[in-house]
N, C-alpha and C positions, 0 to 999 in steps of 0.2 A: 369641629362643628361646621366650619365654613365650607368644607368639601362635600358635605352630605347631599347637597342639591346639585352638585356638579357631575359631569360625565366621568365616571371612573372606569378605566379599562384594566381588566385582569387578564393578561395575555397567556398565562401558563395554566392550561386547563386541568391537568391531573384527573380527578374524578368528577369535576364539574360542580362541586358543592360550594366553592368559595363565594360565589355571588350570593348564594342563600345566606351565608354568614354575614356578609356585608349588609344585605337588606334587613336582616334581623337587627343590625346596629343602627338602622335608620337611613342608609344610603338609598337614594331613590332612582338613580340612573346608572346602572352597572352593566358593562359589556363584558361578557365572559363566554366565549365561544371557542370551539376546537378549531383553531386556525394556526397558521404558521406565523410566529412572532416576527421573524425577520422580514417576511413579506409585508405584513400589516404595518410594521413600524416605518416602512418605506412608502406606504400608500398615503400620499398627501391629502387626498379627499377624506379618507377615514380618520387620519390623525387630526384633521381640522376640527373634528367633533369631540375629541378627547381633551379633557381638562387635567386629568391626573392618571398616572399609571401606578398601580398598587398591586404587588404580588410577591410570591415566594418563588423566585426563579430557580430552575435547575442549576445547581453548581457542581455538576458531576466531574468537571475537570477545570483547572485554572484557565485554559483557553476558552472554554464555554462561558465561564463567568466574565472574562475580559471582553469577549465578543458581545455579550448581552449588555454589559455596562457601557461599552462604546456606543452601541446602537441607542441606548436610552439617553445618554448625554447628547449624542448627535441629533436626536429628534427634537430637542429643545423643549420638551414637555416636562413639567414637574413629575418626579417619581419618588416612590417609596418602595424599597425592596428589602426583603429579609435575607441577611447574609451573615456568615461567620464573622465575628469581630476581628479576626486576624486579617480580614480583607483590608482594613484600614492601614495595615503595616506594609502592604504589598506595593512595590514600586510601580507596577502596571496600573494599579488603582490610582495612585497619585498622578501618574501621567494622564490617565483617561479623565479623571475628575480634577482637572488642574485648577478650576476656579474654586478655591477653598472657601470662599465666602458663600458659595451656594450649598455647601455640605452641612447637614444637621443630622443628629443621631438621636434615636429613641432607644434606650437600653432597658429592656425588661429584665426582671430577676430571672424569669423563666418564660419560655415560649412553649405553648401547647400546640402540637400539630395533630390535626385530625386526619386519619386515613380511613377510607371507607371499609377496608377489609379488617379493621381492628375495632373492637368495641369501645375501648377507652382512649382518651387523648394521650399522646406521648409527650413527656416533658423534655425539652432541650435546653441546655445552657449554652452560653457563649455565642448567642446570636444577637444581632442588632437590626433595627429597622433603619436602614440608610435612607435619608431623605435628601433630595436634591432639588433646589429651587422651590421649596414648599413654603418658605417664609413663615415658619413656625415662630411662636413668641420667644423661644429660646433655642440656642444651638445644640444644647445637650439636655435631654430629658431622661431622668432616671425613674423608672416605674418600680 
């Protein structure tokens, strides 16, 4: 609830519909544009306007996932990203997110992914919302 009036950046564009879904949930200040994540996360002027990074990043390869996580941690902003739960077991993840006090997880029973070319939502299991520096009321939230 406390994030709904903050500036939320969704850096991974896909079909561009994600911002609409957040606005439907009551988020009032969402940035969701087709830009290069790695360029924007380095742009100090842009990042000064961002309060929270929230998205489903591409995790097409372990190196891509590691590069994204490192950029997120290094930028210093709170973030929430959807990742496979096996990420938590990965040595690189533990090296990148070394401040374990900053890590919180929201574990849904199932995540529904909307893709523009498909009529119905797709259910996925074994995904978590990895939260970093978000200061949620609990470190582990089971939905």
